[in-house]
C-alpha positions as CSV (number, residue, x, y, z in Angstrom):
1,M,0.0,0.0,0.0
2,D,1.3,3.4,-1.0
3,I,-0.1,5.5,1.9
4,R,1.6,8.7,0.6
5,K,-0.3,8.4,-2.8
6,V,-3.6,7.6,-1.0
7,L,-3.1,10.7,1.2
8,D,-2.1,12.9,-1.8
9,N,-5.2,12.0,-3.7
10,T,-7.5,12.5,-0.7
11,A,-5.9,15.8,0.3
12,K,-6.3,17.0,-3.4
13,K,-10.0,16.0,-3.5
14,F,-10.9,17.3,0.0
15,S,-8.3,19.9,0.6
16,E,-10.2,22.1,3.2
17,K,-12.4,19.4,4.6
18,P,-11.8,18.6,8.2
19,A,-9.8,15.3,8.5
20,I,-9.4,15.3,12.2
21,I,-11.3,17.2,14.8
22,F,-9.6,17.2,18.2
23,K,-10.7,19.1,21.3
24,G,-12.8,21.4,19.1
25,E,-10.0,22.2,16.6
26,A,-10.3,21.1,13.0
27,I,-7.3,19.8,10.9
28,S,-8.0,19.8,7.2
29,F,-6.7,17.1,4.8
30,A,-4.3,19.6,3.3
31,Q,-2.9,20.2,6.8
32,L,-2.8,16.5,7.6
33,R,-0.7,15.9,4.4
34,E,1.5,18.9,5.0
35,T,2.3,18.3,8.6
36,S,3.0,14.5,8.1
37,L,5.3,15.4,5.3
38,R,7.1,18.0,7.5
39,L,7.5,15.4,10.2
40,A,8.9,12.8,7.7
41,N,11.3,15.4,6.5
42,A,12.4,16.1,10.1
43,L,12.8,12.4,10.9
44,Q,14.9,11.8,7.8
45,A,17.1,14.8,8.7
46,N,17.7,13.1,12.1
47,G,18.8,9.9,10.6
48,A,15.6,8.0,9.9
49,Q,15.9,5.6,7.0
50,K,13.7,3.1,5.3
51,G,13.3,0.0,7.6
52,D,14.2,2.0,10.8
53,R,11.8,1.5,13.8
54,V,10.2,4.6,14.9
55,A,8.3,4.2,18.2
56,I,5.3,6.3,19.1
57,Y,4.4,6.8,22.8
58,L,1.6,9.4,23.0
59,P,-2.0,9.7,24.1
60,N,-4.6,10.1,21.3
61,C,-3.8,13.3,19.6
62,P,-3.1,14.6,16.1
63,E,0.7,14.0,16.6
64,Y,-0.1,10.4,16.7
65,V,-1.7,10.5,13.4
66,Y,1.1,12.6,11.9
67,S,3.7,10.1,13.3
68,Y,2.1,7.1,11.7
69,L,1.8,8.8,8.3
70,A,5.4,10.2,8.5
71,C,6.7,6.6,9.0
72,F,4.8,5.5,6.0
73,H,6.0,8.3,3.9
74,L,9.6,7.2,4.6
75,G,9.1,3.4,4.5
76,C,10.0,3.2,8.3
77,V,8.5,0.7,10.7
78,G,6.0,2.3,13.0
79,V,6.0,1.0,16.6
80,P,2.8,2.3,18.2
81,L,2.9,1.9,22.0
82,D,0.2,2.3,24.5
83,F,0.4,5.4,26.7
84,M,-0.6,3.3,29.7
85,L,2.8,1.5,29.6
86,K,5.1,2.0,32.5
87,T,8.9,2.6,32.2
88,D,9.7,-1.1,32.4
89,E,7.1,-2.1,29.9
90,L,8.0,0.7,27.6
91,T,11.7,0.1,27.7
92,S,11.1,-3.7,27.0
93,C,9.0,-2.9,23.8
94,L,11.7,-0.3,22.7
95,E,14.6,-2.7,23.2
96,H,12.7,-5.6,21.6
97,S,11.6,-3.6,18.6
98,E,15.2,-2.1,18.2
99,A,13.6,1.4,18.0
100,K,16.0,4.0,16.7
101,I,13.7,7.0,17.2
102,L,11.0,7.6,19.8
103,I,8.2,10.3,19.5
104,A,6.8,10.8,22.9
105,K,5.1,12.7,25.6
106,T,6.7,12.1,29.0
107,K,4.9,11.1,32.2
108,N,6.1,11.0,35.8
109,E,6.2,7.1,35.7
110,A,8.2,7.0,32.4
111,S,11.6,8.9,32.8
112,L,13.5,9.7,29.7
113,A,16.7,9.3,31.6
114,D,15.7,5.7,32.6
115,I,14.6,5.0,29.2
116,K,17.7,6.1,27.6
117,K,19.9,4.1,30.0
118,A,17.8,1.0,29.5
119,V,17.8,1.3,25.7
120,P,21.2,2.4,24.5
121,G,20.3,1.8,20.8
122,L,17.7,4.6,21.0
123,E,19.4,7.4,19.2
124,T,16.8,10.1,19.1
125,V,13.9,11.2,21.2
126,I,11.3,13.8,20.0
127,L,9.1,15.4,22.7
128,C,5.7,16.8,21.9
129,G,4.6,19.9,23.7
130,E,7.0,19.8,26.6
131,T,10.6,19.9,27.7
132,E,12.6,17.7,30.0
133,T,16.1,17.6,31.3
134,V,17.2,14.1,30.5
135,G,20.4,13.8,32.7
136,V,22.2,11.5,30.3
137,Q,25.6,12.6,29.0
138,N,25.6,13.6,25.2
139,F,21.9,13.0,24.9
140,E,19.2,15.7,24.6
141,P,15.7,15.3,23.3
142,L,14.4,17.3,20.3
143,Q,11.3,19.4,20.4
144,Y,8.5,18.4,18.0
145,D,7.3,21.9,17.4
146,D,10.8,23.2,16.5
147,L,11.3,20.3,14.0
148,I,7.9,20.9,12.4
149,S,8.5,24.6,12.0
150,K,11.9,24.2,10.3
151,A,11.0,21.3,8.1
152,T,9.7,21.4,4.5
153,T,7.2,19.3,2.6
154,D,9.9,18.6,-0.1
155,L,10.4,14.9,0.4
156,P,11.6,12.3,-2.1
157,E,9.4,9.3,-2.7
158,A,10.5,6.2,-0.9
159,K,10.6,3.0,-2.9
160,I,8.3,0.8,-0.8
161,K,7.4,-2.8,-1.6
162,D,4.3,-4.6,-0.2
163,S,6.4,-7.1,1.5
164,D,8.5,-4.4,3.4
165,P,7.7,-4.2,7.2
166,A,5.2,-1.5,8.1
167,L,4.3,-1.9,11.8
168,I,5.2,-3.8,14.9
169,M,2.0,-3.7,17.1
170,Y,2.4,-5.2,20.6
171,T,-0.2,-7.4,22.2
172,S,-1.6,-6.4,25.6
173,G,0.5,-9.0,27.4
174,T,-2.1,-10.0,29.9
175,T,-1.0,-13.7,29.6
176,G,2.7,-13.0,29.4
177,K,5.2,-10.8,27.9
178,P,3.8,-8.7,25.0
179,K,4.5,-10.0,21.5
180,G,5.3,-7.8,18.6
181,I,2.9,-8.4,15.7
182,L,4.8,-7.8,12.4
183,L,2.6,-6.4,9.6
184,N,3.8,-5.4,6.2
185,Y,2.7,-2.6,3.8
186,K,0.4,-4.9,2.0
187,H,-1.3,-5.7,5.2
188,L,-2.3,-1.9,5.4
189,D,-4.8,-2.7,2.7
190,G,-6.7,-5.1,5.0
191,S,-9.0,-2.8,6.9
192,P,-10.0,-0.5,4.0
193,E,-10.7,-3.6,1.8
194,A,-12.9,-5.1,4.6
195,M,-14.8,-1.8,5.2
196,K,-15.6,-1.5,1.5
197,H,-17.2,-4.9,1.8
198,F,-18.9,-4.7,5.1
199,V,-20.2,-1.1,5.4
200,D,-21.1,1.8,3.1
201,L,-18.6,4.5,4.2
202,T,-18.7,7.7,2.1
203,D,-17.0,11.0,2.4
204,K,-20.1,12.4,4.1
205,D,-19.5,10.3,7.1
206,V,-18.3,11.5,10.5
207,K,-16.7,8.8,12.7
208,L,-16.0,9.1,16.5
209,A,-12.8,7.6,17.7
210,A,-12.0,6.9,21.4
211,I,-10.0,3.7,21.0
212,P,-6.3,4.2,21.6
213,L,-4.5,4.8,18.4
214,S,-1.9,2.3,19.6
215,H,-4.5,-0.4,19.2
216,I,-5.4,-1.9,15.8
217,G,-9.1,-0.6,16.3
218,G,-7.7,2.9,16.7
219,F,-5.4,2.6,13.7
220,I,-8.5,1.6,11.5
221,Y,-9.9,5.1,12.1
222,I,-6.7,6.6,10.5
223,Q,-7.1,4.2,7.6
224,N,-10.8,5.1,7.1
225,C,-10.0,8.8,7.2
226,I,-7.4,8.9,4.5
227,H,-8.9,6.2,2.2
228,F,-12.6,7.3,2.3
229,G,-12.2,11.1,2.9
230,I,-14.3,11.0,6.2
231,T,-13.9,13.2,9.2
232,V,-12.7,11.6,12.4
233,V,-13.6,13.2,15.7
234,L,-10.7,12.1,17.9
235,M,-11.1,11.8,21.7
236,E,-7.9,11.7,23.9
237,R,-9.5,9.1,26.0
238,F,-12.8,7.4,26.3
239,N,-15.4,9.0,28.6
240,P,-19.0,7.8,28.0
241,Y,-20.7,11.1,28.7
242,E,-18.3,13.0,26.5
243,F,-18.6,10.3,23.8
244,L,-22.4,10.9,23.6
245,E,-21.8,14.7,23.7
246,N,-19.6,14.4,20.7
247,I,-22.1,12.3,18.8
248,A,-24.7,15.0,19.2
249,K,-22.4,17.9,18.7
250,Y,-20.7,16.7,15.6
251,R,-23.7,14.7,14.2
252,V,-21.5,11.6,14.1
253,T,-22.8,8.9,11.7
254,C,-20.8,5.9,12.7
255,F,-18.2,4.4,15.1
256,H,-16.7,1.1,16.3
257,I,-16.0,0.3,19.9
258,V,-15.2,-2.6,22.2
259,P,-17.9,-4.1,24.4
260,A,-16.5,-2.5,27.6
261,M,-17.1,1.0,26.1
262,Y,-20.5,-0.2,24.9
263,M,-21.5,-1.2,28.3
264,A,-20.3,2.0,29.9
265,I,-22.5,4.0,27.5
266,L,-25.5,2.0,28.4
267,T,-25.1,2.4,32.1
268,L,-25.2,6.2,31.8
269,K,-28.5,7.6,33.3
270,Q,-28.2,10.6,30.9
271,I,-28.2,8.5,27.8
272,D,-31.7,9.5,26.8
273,K,-30.8,13.2,26.9
274,F,-28.6,13.0,23.8
275,D,-29.7,13.2,20.2
276,L,-28.2,10.2,18.6
277,S,-30.5,10.2,15.5
278,S,-27.4,11.0,13.2
279,L,-26.0,7.5,13.7
280,R,-26.2,5.2,10.6
281,W,-24.3,2.2,11.9
282,V,-22.3,1.0,15.0
283,V,-19.9,-1.9,15.2
284,V,-19.0,-3.6,18.4
285,F,-15.9,-5.7,18.1
286,G,-13.1,-7.2,20.2
287,A,-15.6,-9.6,21.8
288,P,-19.2,-10.5,20.9
289,S,-21.8,-8.2,22.3
290,S,-25.0,-9.7,23.6
291,P,-28.3,-9.2,21.6
292,E,-29.9,-8.0,24.8
293,S,-27.4,-5.1,25.2
294,M,-27.6,-4.2,21.5
295,N,-31.3,-4.2,21.7
296,R,-31.1,-1.8,24.7
297,F,-29.0,0.6,22.7
298,R,-31.2,0.4,19.7
299,Q,-33.9,2.4,21.5
300,Y,-31.6,5.4,21.7
301,C,-30.5,5.4,18.1
302,P,-33.4,4.0,16.0
303,N,-31.9,5.1,12.8
304,A,-28.6,3.1,13.3
305,Q,-27.8,-0.4,12.0
306,L,-26.2,-2.3,15.0
307,L,-23.5,-4.7,13.9
308,N,-21.2,-7.2,15.7
309,G,-17.7,-7.7,14.3
310,W,-14.6,-9.9,15.0
311,G,-11.0,-10.0,14.2
312,M,-7.4,-9.8,15.6
313,T,-4.5,-7.6,15.1
314,E,-2.6,-10.7,13.6
315,T,-5.2,-10.8,10.8
316,C,-5.7,-7.1,10.0
317,P,-9.3,-6.8,11.2
318,P,-12.2,-6.5,10.7
319,N,-12.5,-10.2,9.5
320,T,-16.1,-10.6,10.1
321,V,-19.0,-8.1,10.4
322,T,-22.7,-8.6,10.5
323,P,-24.0,-7.7,7.0
324,M,-25.8,-4.4,6.7
325,G,-29.5,-5.1,6.8
326,S,-29.2,-8.3,8.7
327,A,-31.1,-8.7,11.9
328,N,-28.8,-11.5,13.1
329,I,-27.0,-9.7,15.9
330,A,-26.2,-12.9,17.9
331,S,-23.6,-13.6,15.3
332,V,-20.4,-11.7,14.6
333,G,-21.2,-11.8,10.8
334,K,-19.8,-13.4,7.8
335,P,-16.1,-13.5,6.7
336,S,-14.6,-10.8,4.4
337,P,-14.0,-12.1,0.8
338,H,-10.2,-11.7,1.0
339,C,-9.8,-14.3,3.8
340,E,-10.6,-17.9,4.2
341,M,-12.0,-19.3,7.5
342,K,-12.4,-22.8,8.8
343,I,-13.4,-24.5,12.1
344,F,-10.9,-27.2,13.2
345,D,-11.2,-29.7,16.0
346,E,-8.2,-30.7,18.2
347,R,-6.8,-33.0,15.5
348,D,-6.8,-30.2,13.0
349,Q,-9.7,-31.7,11.1
350,D,-12.7,-29.8,9.7
351,V,-15.8,-29.9,11.9
352,P,-19.3,-30.2,10.5
353,T,-21.4,-27.1,10.1
354,G,-22.9,-26.2,13.5
355,E,-20.2,-27.8,15.6
356,I,-17.7,-25.9,17.7
357,G,-14.1,-25.8,17.1
358,E,-11.1,-23.5,16.8
359,I,-11.3,-20.7,14.2
360,A,-8.5,-20.6,11.7
361,I,-7.8,-18.0,9.0
362,R,-5.6,-17.9,5.9
363,G,-4.9,-15.3,3.2
364,W,-2.7,-12.4,2.6
365,I,-4.1,-10.5,5.7
366,V,-2.4,-12.9,8.1
367,M,0.6,-11.3,9.8
368,D,4.2,-12.0,8.8
369,G,4.7,-13.3,12.3
370,Y,5.6,-12.4,15.9
371,Y,8.8,-10.2,15.7
372,K,11.8,-12.1,16.8
373,D,9.7,-14.9,18.2
374,P,9.6,-17.9,15.8
375,E,8.3,-20.3,18.5
376,A,5.2,-18.2,19.3
377,T,4.7,-17.8,15.5
378,A,5.0,-21.4,14.8
379,A,2.4,-22.1,17.7
380,L,-0.3,-20.1,15.8
381,K,0.6,-20.7,12.2
382,R,0.4,-24.3,11.1
383,N,-0.3,-26.1,7.9
384,G,-0.9,-22.7,6.1
385,W,-3.5,-21.6,8.6
386,L,-3.4,-19.1,11.5
387,Y,-5.1,-20.7,14.5
388,T,-6.7,-17.9,16.3
389,G,-7.3,-19.5,19.8
390,D,-11.1,-18.4,19.6
391,L,-13.7,-21.1,19.6
392,G,-16.7,-20.8,17.2
393,R,-19.2,-22.3,14.8
394,F,-20.7,-21.6,11.5
395,D,-24.4,-21.9,10.7
396,K,-25.8,-23.1,7.5
397,E,-26.0,-19.6,6.2
398,G,-22.3,-18.9,6.8
399,F,-22.7,-16.8,9.9
400,L,-19.9,-17.1,12.5
401,Y,-20.7,-17.4,16.2
402,I,-18.0,-16.9,18.8
403,V,-18.3,-19.1,21.9
404,G,-15.2,-18.2,23.7
405,R,-11.4,-18.5,23.9
406,K,-9.9,-21.9,23.8
407,K,-7.9,-21.2,27.0
408,E,-11.3,-20.1,28.7
409,M,-13.0,-23.4,28.2
410,I,-14.2,-24.7,31.7
411,K,-14.4,-28.4,32.2
412,V,-17.0,-29.3,34.9
413,A,-17.0,-33.0,35.7
414,G,-16.3,-33.7,32.0
415,Q,-18.9,-31.2,30.6
416,I,-17.6,-28.3,28.6
417,V,-18.7,-24.8,29.7
418,Y,-18.1,-21.8,27.5
419,A,-17.6,-18.6,29.6
420,P,-19.3,-16.2,27.1
421,E,-22.6,-18.3,27.2
422,V,-22.8,-18.0,31.0
423,E,-21.9,-14.3,30.8
424,A,-24.6,-13.7,28.2
425,A,-27.2,-15.5,30.4
426,L,-26.3,-13.3,33.4
427,Q,-26.5,-10.2,31.4
428,K,-30.1,-10.9,30.6
429,H,-30.9,-10.0,34.1
430,E,-32.1,-6.4,34.3
431,A,-29.8,-5.6,37.2
432,V,-26.6,-6.8,35.6
433,A,-24.4,-4.4,33.7
434,E,-21.3,-6.6,33.2
435,A,-20.4,-10.2,33.9
436,A,-17.2,-12.2,33.8
437,V,-16.9,-15.9,34.2
438,I,-13.8,-18.1,35.0
439,G,-13.0,-21.7,35.9
440,V,-12.1,-22.4,39.5
441,P,-10.0,-25.6,40.4
442,D,-12.2,-28.1,42.3
443,S,-10.9,-31.5,43.7
444,L,-14.1,-33.4,42.8
445,R,-15.3,-31.9,39.5
446,G,-11.9,-30.6,38.1
447,E,-13.3,-27.1,37.8
448,T,-16.4,-25.2,38.8
449,V,-17.8,-22.0,37.4
450,K,-17.4,-18.7,39.2
451,A,-19.0,-15.5,38.1
452,F,-18.2,-11.8,38.9
453,V,-20.9,-9.2,38.1
454,V,-21.2,-5.4,38.2
455,L,-24.7,-4.1,38.8
456,R,-26.4,-1.3,37.0
457,E,-26.5,2.0,38.8
458,S,-29.1,1.9,41.7
459,A,-29.9,-1.8,40.8
460,K,-30.1,-4.3,43.6
461,T,-30.0,-8.1,43.7
462,T,-28.1,-10.9,45.5
463,P,-25.8,-13.7,44.4
464,E,-28.5,-16.2,45.3
465,D,-31.1,-14.4,43.2
466,L,-28.6,-14.4,40.3
467,R,-27.9,-18.1,40.7
468,Y,-31.7,-18.8,40.7
469,F,-32.0,-16.7,37.5
470,A,-29.1,-18.5,35.9
471,R,-30.7,-21.9,36.5
472,E,-33.8,-20.7,34.4
473,H,-31.5,-20.0,31.4
474,L,-28.6,-22.6,31.7
475,A,-28.0,-26.3,32.1
476,H,-27.3,-27.2,35.8
477,F,-23.6,-27.8,35.2
478,K,-23.2,-24.3,33.6
479,V,-24.8,-22.4,36.5
480,P,-22.0,-20.6,38.5
481,Q,-21.2,-22.3,41.7
482,S,-20.5,-18.9,43.2
483,I,-21.2,-15.4,42.2
484,E,-19.4,-12.2,43.4
485,I,-20.9,-8.8,43.1
486,R,-18.3,-6.0,42.5
487,S,-18.4,-2.3,41.9
488,T,-16.0,-2.5,38.9
489,L,-14.1,-5.1,36.8
490,L,-10.6,-4.2,35.9
491,K,-10.0,-4.0,32.1
492,N,-6.9,-4.6,30.1
493,R,-5.5,-2.2,27.6
494,T,-7.8,-3.4,24.8
495,G,-10.9,-2.7,26.9
496,K,-11.5,-6.4,27.8
497,I,-12.2,-7.6,31.3
498,D,-8.8,-9.0,32.8
499,K,-9.7,-12.6,33.5
500,E,-6.1,-13.5,34.3
501,L,-6.2,-11.1,37.1
502,L,-9.5,-12.5,38.4
503,K,-8.1,-16.1,38.2
504,N,-4.9,-15.0,40.1
505,E,-7.1,-13.4,42.9
506,V,-9.1,-16.7,43.3
507,L,-5.9,-18.8,43.3
508,I,-4.3,-16.6,46.0
509,K,-7.3,-16.8,48.2
């Protein structure tokens, strides 16, 4: 993918149209192109060459977008890093990726002096909107604004091949050390091609972005912006009240979010005060959203098509989305035409339609591998397929249903329990806002089911009432042995409930 050519064409066609709106300030497509070229020029002047790793450690802001695009102008490898990372986590990713340049904002918990000492291969640090005395001999950070003001847009075109590395995107690391997902320049076609197939994006659309730009879901917004000429309203961080405010203020037509954000919006008492009539479609991805919660949201945006989607960074999502016009919101949709999917059993054999197995994908959208981790790559990529670790089934019409993660299967006295099924049953209760289910070791049955729930504001119920409710919707072996009511459930950096933490808490007790 030639990102520079795409941006050139879009900026020519929609020169003065807002590409990004951030904190009330509009950035036109012409400005987006000009500033990203200036940054690329500045990076090149400070030693950046094709193939060099350029790390980005920023909150959601226009500089994050410029940094992505500048990397692609030069043929560099972007290394987007979550702004939630602490110093140890940050330095680990910088060292592993072999980052040469870091574009960053600093925080108290991420000292540049500590970073430089831990990552001696880091040659240049560019600070956005701030200054810091590093305290490392012969090392001083550069100032982003100074570089931009002095740079020009006169940049020779880089000779970039589809197979050249484009991104190293790190996993959340909730089950171990983060892995660097290596994507090439051809992979940058994945999301735009999928969007063309699944939804009807036009240059009249306005999308609202609150997912971190370090996440593949956030990166999709940038791709949507430059490929389709849409306006992206960018939020520094997700806040459910401000999210709804922005929909009403900017007449937002579409967005995609993860279930945790979705549920936070639904718990707001003020939700009915906002005009959401401008919404045309909404996609929830990252984990399947329950039909019950989607139907609750429908009453506030009657003009919107509500869709489920699924995919993973390793396969350049979205890989499935509910077809426009379909009422089947229990499914995560049908596969995109540029990827092939199958369901395999534990012996790597096809399972019949309707039966559950592990979802596997193949096609040009599959990652090159985990950077410098051939063992982890080989564990997922077998026989020409990428094994996702997600369990699912296809129906006769080709709709995919996610039933859970392979590692989240709970075996109760020989019977298989899928955590999402139990969570969905609990969320049917009018008092339940969120639910998380794990397996707990048991000497007699191997495992038992334990649930954690968060109640809606002002709602009241008891664990006993919830167990009784569950018995009305689930087979007896699926009913949670115990239910714990909590005020919140900790989320990981991708917005998913951190079940590993819940399991560790139970084991410690």
